[in-house]
C-alpha positions in Angstrom: 17.2 -16.2 -4.3 16.6 -17.3 -7.9 16.9 -20.6 -9.6 18.3 -21.1 -13.1 17.1 -24.1 -15.1 19.3 -25.1 -18.0 18.2 -27.8 -20.5 20.7 -29.5 -22.6 20.6 -32.3 -25.2 23.7 -34.3 -25.7 25.0 -36.0 -28.9 24.5 -39.8 -28.6 27.5 -41.6 -27.4 29.1 -38.5 -25.8 27.3 -38.8 -22.4 30.4 -39.7 -20.4 32.4 -36.9 -22.0 29.6 -34.5 -21.2 29.4 -35.7 -17.6 33.1 -34.9 -17.1 32.8 -31.5 -18.7 29.6 -30.7 -16.7 31.2 -31.7 -13.4 34.1 -29.4 -14.2 31.7 -26.5 -15.0 29.9 -27.1 -11.7 33.3 -27.1 -9.9 34.1 -23.7 -11.5 30.7 -22.3 -10.4 31.4 -23.2 -6.8 33.8 -20.3 -6.6 31.3 -17.8 -8.1 30.0 -15.1 -5.8 26.4 -15.7 -5.0 26.2 -19.3 -6.1 24.4 -21.5 -3.5 24.5 -24.9 -5.2 23.0 -27.0 -7.9 22.1 -30.4 -9.2 22.3 -32.2 -12.5 19.5 -34.5 -13.6 19.0 -37.0 -16.4 15.6 -37.5 -17.9 14.4 -41.0 -17.2 14.7 -43.1 -20.3 16.4 -40.3 -22.2 20.2 -40.3 -21.5 20.7 -37.5 -24.0 18.5 -35.0 -22.0 20.0 -33.2 -19.0 18.6 -30.6 -16.7 20.8 -28.4 -14.5 19.1 -26.6 -11.6 21.3 -24.0 -9.8 20.5 -21.6 -7.0 21.9 -18.0 -7.0 21.6 -15.1 -4.6 20.1 -12.8 -7.3 20.0 -12.2 -11.0 23.2 -10.0 -10.7 25.2 -12.9 -9.3 23.9 -15.2 -12.1 24.7 -12.7 -14.8 28.3 -12.2 -13.5 28.8 -16.0 -13.7 27.0 -16.3 -17.1 29.4 -13.7 -18.6 32.5 -14.8 -16.8 35.7 -16.2 -18.4 35.3 -19.3 -16.3 31.9 -20.1 -17.7 33.0 -19.2 -21.2 35.9 -21.8 -20.9 33.4 -24.4 -19.5 31.0 -23.8 -22.4 33.8 -24.1 -25.0 34.2 -27.7 -23.7 30.5 -28.4 -23.4 29.1 -26.8 -26.6 30.6 -29.3 -29.0 28.9 -32.1 -27.1 25.4 -30.7 -27.5 23.0 -31.2 -30.4 21.4 -27.8 -30.0 21.8 -24.6 -28.0 21.1 -24.9 -24.3 17.9 -23.4 -23.0 18.3 -21.2 -19.9 15.3 -20.2 -17.8 15.3 -17.9 -14.8 12.8 -18.4 -11.9 12.2 -16.3 -8.9 9.9 -16.8 -5.9 6.3 -15.9 -6.7 5.8 -14.2 -3.3 
């Protein structure tokens, strides 16, 4: 299993719109093969900073989702709400 950490910064005042778009993106990922779940976090005291942590069966499952039409559509809705490109990091068990 791997974990994907996605950091996003939201334009001030668009937090509610972002939350709706992010929830929809998460709903879309529920149907993706190899997706085991995830959570969305807000940095304490910084409502413009979000962290998504998702769990995937393996890197192949993640890449299939990452390159899918469903994610592309979700990102078309999310991207205009961000102040910069999202940062994606992939983590795997150390042992």
